[in-house]
N, C-alpha and C positions, 0 to 999 in steps of 0.2 A: 460162612459159606454157601452156595448153591449145592453143590454136591454133596451136603449134611441134612440139606432138609428132606432127602429122597432115601435118606438111610434116617428118618425118625428121629436126628438132631444130633446122631451118632458124632465123634469127632475125627474128622478127616484120616488123623492118625488112625483108626481103630477097624478101618475099613481096609477091610485083604484081599487081596487079588479073585480069588472067586467070587467073594460076595459083588463083586464089582463085574465080574462076566455073569452071574448072575441076573443084575441089574439090567446091562447093557442088553444082554438074548431079549430079554423081555422089552425093553427101549426099541432095539432095531430089528429082530427079527421075530418080535410077537410071541418067544418061545418060552421053554424053561431052560435049566442050564443042562440038560442032555441033548447038546446037538452033536451031527457028524463032526468028522475031521477036516472037510470046508469049514464049518461054522466057527470050527474050532478056532481056525488059522484067521477066520476072520475077526474076530470079538478078538483075539491075540494083538492085532494090527491097532486096533480102537483101543486098548488098553493101554498098550505103547507109546497111544499120541497122546492119550491124556497124561499117562506120568510125565512126557516131553513139558505137556502143555500147565500144569504143577509144579513141575521142579523137582519132584520127589516119587519113587516109584512104591509100588502095591508089594505088600510084605507077603510072600509066600500063602495059602491056605485056605482056610475058612471059620470067620467066627459066627458061632447060632444065635451069641447074640445078638448082630447088627445084623436088624433085618431089611430089606430095601422095600417102597413105598411102590407096586406091582398093582394098579388099576384093575387093569381089567381081568387079573388073575387070583386077586385076592377075597377073601368073604367081604362081607357088607355086616357089619352090627346091628340088628336092628333095634331100635328103643320105645315101648310102649309108652303113649300118650292118651290118657283120657281126651272124652267130647269135651269135657270142662276144660282143660290144658288150653285147647283151643281157642273157646270162649271167651276163656278172658284176657288170650293174647289177644284177640279182637277187639274187646271193649277198652283195652288201654292204647290199642291202637286211633281207636277210633275218639277217644277221649283227647290223644293228642292234634288228632288230624283239626279238631273245633278249633281250635287255638288262633 
């Protein structure tokens, strides 16, 4: 399901209400879970709408094991690759273009 992709492949049944609130807060309000009463009410409306579309409710609570993808807030893990890596990759690419 599309929704599980935004939670690193977690089954939809394992996504709890506060996990969904955290995700929707990022998606719609560009923030974290700590919003005011107005934001809380707005997010609650979106969660209820989503529950009606899915045909099932989200269990109350927050599961620390279920993490959502928040592209603008989460850190990026950088990986070092030597210049040799790119040189070999370019050679392979050029050899394939010669055919």
